[in-house]
N, C-alpha and C positions, 0 to 999 in steps of 0.2 A: 656392456661387456666390450664393445668395439673401442670405446674411449679408453678404457684401462688397458686393453690388449695391445693397441698399436702405439701407445705413447712413448715407448722406449725406442721405437724405430722410425718415427717421423718427427719433423720439426714442429714445435708448438708455436705457431705464429701468433703475433699479438696485434690487436686492433690499434692502429695508429691514427690519431687525429691529424687531418691535413689542414694546415692553416690557410693555404692559398685556395684550395677547393672549397673550404667552408666559407671563406669570404666571398668567393665568386658565386656560389650557388645559394647563399643565404640560409644555410643549414649547417649543423655539425656533422661533417663527413669523416667517417672513420674507415680506413682502408685495411683490409686483412690480406697481407701479402703471401698468398699461397704459392706464388711463383718461386718462393725461396726454399721450397722443398728440394731435396738433392737432385731429383730428375726434372725439376722445373714446373711441377703442377700439383694440384690437389689430388690427382689420381692415385698418388702413393697411399693415401689413407684407405681407400677401398681395396686396393691391390694387396696390401699387407694383411688387412683383415680377412680377405677371402682365402689367402694362402694359409693363414693361421687356423682358420676354421677347418680347412681340409686336413691339416696336420692333426688337429684334435679328433677329427672323425676317423681318419685312416691310420693314424699312428706314424711312428718313425719309418715304417716300411714304405710309406708314400714317397720318401726321398729317393729310394732306389728302384722301386717297382712301378711308381706312378708318374705323375707329372701333370702340368696344366697347359692349356692352350688358349690363346685369345686372338681375335682379329682386331687390328687397330692400325691407323696410319701414323700414330705419333705418341701422344702422352700416355695412354693406357699401356701401350706396348713397352714404353720405357719404364713405367712403374712396375709392371709385372716382371720384366727382365731383371731389374735391380733388386727387388725384394725376393724374387725367386732365388737369386744368387745369395742374398743375405741369409735366407732361411734354409738353403740347401735343397731346394725343390727344382727339378728340371722344368724349364719354361720353353714353350714353342710359341712364336708369334707369327701370324700370317699377315703380311702387309701388302697393300695394293701397289701397283706399279707407280702410282703418283706420290707415294710416301717420300718425304724429303730424305736425301741420301745421308745427311748428317744424323738423322734419327735412326735410320737403318744401321749405320755404322756403330752408333752408341749401343743399340740393343745387342749387337754381336759382341762388343767389348764387355758387356755385362754377363756374357756367357750364354745368352739365349740362342736357341736354334731359330734362325730367321728364314721364312719362306716368302718369296715374293710371288703373289698369285692374285689375279683379279684386277680389273680396270678401276674398280671402286670398292669401298668398304663392304658393300653388300655381297659382292662376289667373293671377297676374301673370307667373309663370315661363312658362306656356304662351303667353301673348301675346308675351312677349319673344322666345321661340324662333321665333314666326311672323315677327317682324321680321328675324331673322337671315337668312332666305332672301330676303325681299322687298327688304331694303336693303343686303345684303352686309356685315353687321356681324359681329363676333366675340363670342360669348356667353362671359361669365366667371362661372362658378358660385362663389358666395360661400363655399362650404365643401368643395367636392369636386374642384376643378381642381388638378392637381399643383403649379403655381406658387403657388396659394393655400396649400396644405398646407405647401410648402417655406417660404413666408414666415412662417407660424405657427411653424415649427420653429426659426426664429432666436431665439425666446424661450427655448427649451431650451438653446441654445448660450450665451446670456447668463447663464442660471441657473448653469450649470457654471463659467463664467468668474468669476462673482461669489462663488459658494459651492461650491467643490470638495468640501466635506465634507457636501453635501446628502444627506439620507437618504430623503426622500419629496417628491413634488410632487403637489399636489391641484388638478385642472383642471376647470373647468365644461365640460359637454358639451351641445351643441345638435345641429348637423349632423355633428359629430365631426371636422371639419377641424382645429380647434385642438388637440385632444388627440392626433390622429394625428401632426401635425407635432412637437409637444413630446415625445411619448413616443418617437418615432423618434430624435430628437436626443439625448434623455437616455439612452436605453438603448444608443445607439451609443457615447457618451462615458463613461458610467458605468453599466454593466449592472446593478450591485447596487442602484441607486437604485430605490425603488418609485414607481410612477406610478398614482394613483387618479383615476378620473373621478367626477363628481357631476352628476346630473340632477335637475330638479324632478320630483316624483312625478306631477305633472299632465301630463307629457309625457316619459315614459321611453322614448324611441324607440331609444336605443342598447342599453339593457338588453333590450328586446324583440327587437332584432336579434340580440343574443348568444344569446338563448334559441332563436330560430328558425334561427340559423346564417347568416342573410342579412338585409339591410335589408327590413323589412316596415312597412306603414302602421300608425301608432299614433294612437289617439284623443287629441285635444288639448283640454284644458280650460284656460280662461284662467288665467294664472299670473303672479305677481309677476316671475318670470324670463322675461319675454316674449321676450327676445332668444334664448332657448334653445328656444323652442317650435317645433321643426322636426319635422313628422310622420313623415318618413322620413330616416334618416341617409344621407349620401353613400356610394355603393358603394365608391369608391376609398378614401375616408377610413376606412371600416369595415374594409376588408381590412388596412390598415396598423395601425390601432389594436388590432384583436383580437390581433395578434401581439406587441404591446409593452406594452399596458396591463395592469397586474396585477389590477385590480378596478374595477368601477363600481358605485356606490351611488346611492340616491335621497335627497332631502331634502324636508322639508315646507315649506309656505308660512309656517308659524310660524317655523321656523328661518331661512328666507331673510330675513324681516322683522327678526328679531333680529340677523342678520349685518349688514344695512344700518345698523341702529341702533348696533351696536357700533363700526362703522367711523366713523360720524359723531361719536359721543361720544368715543371713545378716540383715534382717529387723525386726526380732522378731515378725513376723506375722504368725498366724496359719490360713491357707487358704485351703479350700477343693480342691480336684482335678480339678473339673470343674471351680472353681474360678481362678485357676493358669494356665489354659490352654493357655490363651493369652501369658503369659510370656514364657511358654514352647517353643513356636514357635520362640521366639527371642533369646533363649540361643544358644551358639556356637554349630553348627551342626544342628540347627533347620531350619524349612522351611523358616523362615523370617530372617535368618542370612545372610543378603545380603549387598553388597557394597553400594547400593543406600540409605540404611537406616542408615548408619554410620554417626554420627555427627548430626542426626536429633533429633527433640523434639518429643518423642513418649509417648503417654499416654496409660496405660494398666489398665482397670478396673478390680479390684479383686472382683468378683461379689458374692462370698459366702464363709462363714467360718464354715459351719455346717458339720464337719467331725467327725465321731465316733472315740473315743479314740483308740479302737483296730485297726481300719483301719489306723489311723494316724501312729501307730507304724509300721505297715506293709509298708506303703508308705515311711516312713523315711528309713527303712532298704533297700527298693528297690532303693531309691535315693542314699544311701551310696554305694550300689553295682554298680549302674550306674556310680558313681564317682570314682570307683576303690579304695574306702576307706574301703570296706568290700568285701573280696575276698574269694572264696572257691576253693579248689583244692584237688586232690587225689595224694598221693605220695606212691610209692612202697618201703618198707623198709625190712630189714632182720628181721626174727622172732626169734631173739636171744637177750639175755640180752644186753641192751644198744642201741638197734635199734631205739626206739622212742626217747631216750635221745639225740642221735646224731642229729636226725631231729629237735628236739625242740631247740637244741643249735644253729643250723644254723638260725632258725627263730629268736631266741633271739639276735644273733650277728648282724642280719639285722633289728633290731628294729621293728619286727612284733609282735603285741600283739595277743595271741591266744584267740579267743572268744569261739570256740568249737572244740573238737577233738574227733574222733571216730575210734576205732581200729577194723578192719574187717578182719576176717580170712576166712570165708566160701566161698567168691565169687571170689577168685583168683585161677584159675585152671592151672597155668603154673608151678611156682616153689613152692614146698611144704614148703620150708623154708623162704618164703617171705609173707608179708601181705600188705593189703591196709590201709593207714592212711588217713582218710578224715579230712581236716582241714578247719576251717573258721577263718580268721585272719583280724584284724583291721590294716589298713595301712594309709598312708598320701596322697595317690593319685596314678595316673598312673605311674609316674616315680619311685615311691617307689615299686610298684607292679612289674615293669619290672626288677628293681634291685634285688628284692627277687627271682623272677623266675630264673634269670640268675645265682644267687648264688646257688640255689638248683640244677640246671642242672650241674653247675661246680663241685658240690660235688657228682655227679653221680646218682642223684635220677631220676627215671622214673616218669614223671608227666602227669597227666590229668588236664590241665589248659588251656582251649581254650579261655577264656575271655580276656587274656592278650597276645598280640603278641609282641615278642621281636625282630622280624626281622626288 
């Protein structure tokens, strides 16, 4: 019902094979670009389905006498605001004080009533639930309500339609609504297809729930995959997912930044950290970089693209650093005329482009005639970094450069 009901109001994204990622990962990698929805994420599917179900239940009077309310810091709020406007239903969104101003502004432009309340999403949810009773609104949970999960499941139906020969689907996990819907659809239509979940290691709430046998609170550390930083997975979503998902793994901040960088450079796709988390686990050295997945047909939903420009810049730099294409080190040089010139000559001779350099005299307490030079250089990768480090050591420079091992 969800698949038929929402298709006139959301983008039908197509699984696209990535030539470069398939070659790099040794498998047929298909990307499902959910970030191309109007508001930039898969959340539109569940939001539209939830509002349509409420209209069927309450009738047209719901447009004038009712309304929906949700708590969200971003994508769910945008989806509810947009589809509420499209379907003529009043929408209230409660957003925490840390919500990006751009997303707050967009919600207002879509006609939603925006309330800024709470230091984090948990406090915003509590406030939203208090308004349900006081104002007679219907609360829509962004990852645990059945219509939300069903809406997410339409992605699974489209995957099977596009790629009947799919062997595995790798899904980002936050509150577990997305993976619950996709896994239910995939396992119903093709039981032999593997479904993997991927969480950021800084908020592994689903893995912790699996270990405990029920949703339990998880400590949240700020992560590049901020859209997945849900401290407690939804109880309904968890019960569905635990029966259908084959395995859930975690990924590091380094791998997430690399995934965002790979998508920008190879696919010309700008995807937020949470949206790229599935791909992060498949990259070389990731948790799903396994022999049994080589040569398989793997679908990776890219579930969101709402990343702030300033955050994007930081993520790209971290990705370049993880790729050894942006390196920093400290070299000790003589504090005499020509000392820095000789260092920069070695860098130039080895094709290292200096991005930043800092001359520091005060913090070296051994030789009074030596200084520290902090350098940030642009390189071509790990082999180039090893070659440069070896050249500096051969020229007698004492280095503090732990990120590159030449042994």
